[in-house]
C-alpha positions, 0 to 999 in steps of 0.5 A, a space after each residue: 474555515 477553509 479547505 486548505 485549512 483543515 487539511 493543515 489541521 488534518 496534516 498536524 493531527 495526522 503526525 500526533 496520531 502517527 506518533 502515537 500509533 508507533 508507540 502503540 504498534 497499531 497501523 497509522 491508517 487506524 488513526 487516520 480513521 479517528 482522525 476522519 471521524 473527528 472531522 466528521 464531527 468538527 462544526 463549521 469544518 467545510 464540504 470540498 466537492 471534487 469531481 468524481 472522475 478526478 477522485 477515481 484518479 488521484 486516489 487510485 493511480 498512485 495507490 494501485 502503482 505503489 502496490 504494483 511495483 512492490 509485487 513481483 511477478 514471480 512472485 505471482 506466478 508462485 501464490 498464483 491459487 491463493 491470490 485467485 481464491 482470495 483476489 478474485 473469488 474474495 471480491 466476488 463472494 463479498 461483493 454478492 453477499 453485499 449487494 443481497 443485503 443491499 437489495 433486500 434491506 435497503 431496497 437498492 437496484 441490483 446494479 446498485 447493490 453490486 456497486 456498493 458491495 464492490 465498494 466494501 470488497 477490496 481489503 487494504 494491505 496498507 494497514 496489515 503491512 503496517 503492523 506485519 512489517 514490524 511483527 515479521 510473520 511467516 513470508 508466505 502469509 505476508 506474500 499472499 496477503 500483499 498480492 491478495 490486496 493489489 489484485 482485490 483492488 483491479 478485481 472490485 474497481 472492475 466490478 465497481 465500473 461495471 456496475 456503475 456503467 450498466 446502473 448509469 445506462 439504466 440496463 446492460 445493453 449491447 452497447 455497454 456489453 461491447 464495452 466491458 468485454 473490450 475494457 480488459 484485454 484493452 487496458 492490459 494491453 495499453 498498460 504492457 505497450 505504455 510501459 515499453 515506451 516508458 522504458 525508453 523515455 525513462 533513459 532520457 531523464 534517468 537521475 533528473 528530477 525530470 525522472 521523478 516527474 516523469 513518474 507521476 506524469 506517466 501515472 495520471 496520463 496513463 489512467 486518462 489514456 485509458 479512461 478516453 480510449 474506454 478501457 480498464 484504466 485500473 488493469 492499465 496501471 497495474 500492467 504497467 507498473 507490474 511490467 516496469 518493476 519486473 524489467 527495470 527495478 534492479 538496473 535503475 539508478 540507486 540514487 533514483 530508486 531511492 528518491 523515487 521510494 521516499 517521494 511515492 511513500 510521502 505521496 501515497 500518505 498524504 493522499 490517505 490522509 486527504 481521503 479521511 478528511 474528504 469522507 468524513 466531510 461527505 459524513 458529516 454533511 449526510 447526517 445534517 441533511 438526513 431525517 434522524 430515523 433515517 440515519 438510524 436505519 443507515 447506521 444499522 444497515 451498515 452494521 449489518 454490512 460490516 459483520 457480513 464483510 468480516 464473516 465473509 472473509 473468515 469463511 472464505 479463508 477458513 474454507 480454503 486453509 481446510 481444503 488445501 490441508 485435506 488436498 495436502 495430506 491427501 498427497 502426502 505433504 506439509 500443509 502449505 498454511 496453518 489454522 493460526 495462518 488462516 486466521 490472521 489472514 482473516 482478520 487482515 481484512 481491514 479496508 481503506 483507501 480504495 473503498 473511500 475513492 470509490 464511494 466519494 466517486 459515485 455520482 451525485 444522482 447515484 441511488 441512495 448516495 448517501 446511504 452507500 456513502 456512509 455505509 462504505 464509511 462505516 466499514 472503513 472505520 469498523 475494520 480499520 479500529 476493530 481488526 487494526 487495533 487488534 492485529 498486533 495482540 492477535 500475532 501475539 496471541 496466534 504464536 506467529 510473531 517471527 522477529 528473531 527468526 527473520 532477523 536471523 534469516 535476513 543476517 544470512 541473506 546479507 551474508 550471502 549478498 556480502 559473500 557474492 560481492 568479495 567473489 566479484 573481487 577475485 582476481 584484483 590485486 594491488 593495494 586498494 583491492 587488499 584494503 577493500 576486501 580486508 574490509 569487507 571480509 570483515 563485514 561478512 565474517 561478523 554475521 558469523 562471529 561474535 568477535 568479528 561483530 564487535 569488531 564491526 561495532 568498533 569500527 562503525 563507532 569509529 566512522 561515525 566518529 570520523 564523520 562528527 568531525 566532517 560534520 563540525 568542519 562543515 558547520 565551521 566553514 558555513 559559519 565563516 562564509 567560505 562555502 555558498 549554500 549550493 558547495 554546502 548542500 553538496 559536501 554535506 550530502 556526500 556525509 550523509 551518503 557515507 553515514 548512511 552507509 555505515 548505520 545498521 538497518 533500524 537506524 536507515 529506515 524511516 520508521 512506518 508506524 
């Protein structure tokens, strides 16, 4: 069985598992984790070698860029303290505790033990947000978890690169120290300069397929350029994406934005699937190469690391929550987050793509590489299955499911947006303006008045009936060969956009789980 055939099989399995995860309301990465285990058990599945540097660029760069685009700078400024505590403190503490265990229990060199700690330290937001987006937890918790994941990845990858450089060099000499000191500010500067350049170039390809292609080229080119300059590719990507998103996200064309979101969602998902496939293949080969006794010891060590990772996050989340509660009481303020929110945050520590990619990227001569890879895979599987499958019930048990309240708040936001749009029409006269104003006013009043909401439903039904008639006639024109392919697709696209504009929110979105 070739790698491509294995990939197709896993894709088919992923499609089935996605339907299962959607019906059970569990994160799709949890299902992918189980698929990865299944691949590891399939006899005859091939081993696919991928260069470590290519693995990091292929898996990490797009995932980081996608996450950074979704986390605006103003949110980072607002929640800077918890982000520093969890993204920096959490990664450092987890890396340190795991490194101690690796040094004491597995006999790893200290630099190699730190590499292991950095691999398993960063939680992956994909698993938790897949459930959080459907359960609608408090916005503060959601924002911190998303931002934490982004900056966790950056911090962990910095530690990973530094420790790996020290391990490869055989120690911390002046050359390595200079490189590490310059890599951080240099990566940030490179990302900022690249954002300024790309912002100007994007205007020439906006609204074209070349614009979508540029998004991928700029991502991988920036990563490779940073690597060649021996700067932090991680910080370059994060700085680049956040700078671009903060200045041009709402100013880009609607068509470009919709298409880009669709493309990147699929790309990141496919990368997750491929990462679990590759790791499953590696684990199978590790099992085949290891002696039974050594494999059992490695599994025991992996179980200890899983326990350390989960316990460390629990301790950090609860300690920070209680300290902030004490400070709030001292200052006469309301507690910023409840203990229940802290428990939820502590249980959202599933590991995922970054841990898999960094483990896969370890060089072949890395000390105890098989044990480190097996441990990383075990941590990812254990957290995704144990925490991922129980996250939704935990949210309900803690009473943090705000779907009804969130729906009301979202309706209020929509009402304000529509009202602002109607305000722009003040002063416009004529039949067309009056008709448009009447239609938009109906939408605005539908948020508050049940009778108006019923009228909006009737209006939507009539428009959909009109669209159904359009589709029927369009198919007749196609069947009678009165339209060529390009003309048919153009008219079909116009009808699709009209239908999407009238559909309610639940029918417009592609379900993630």
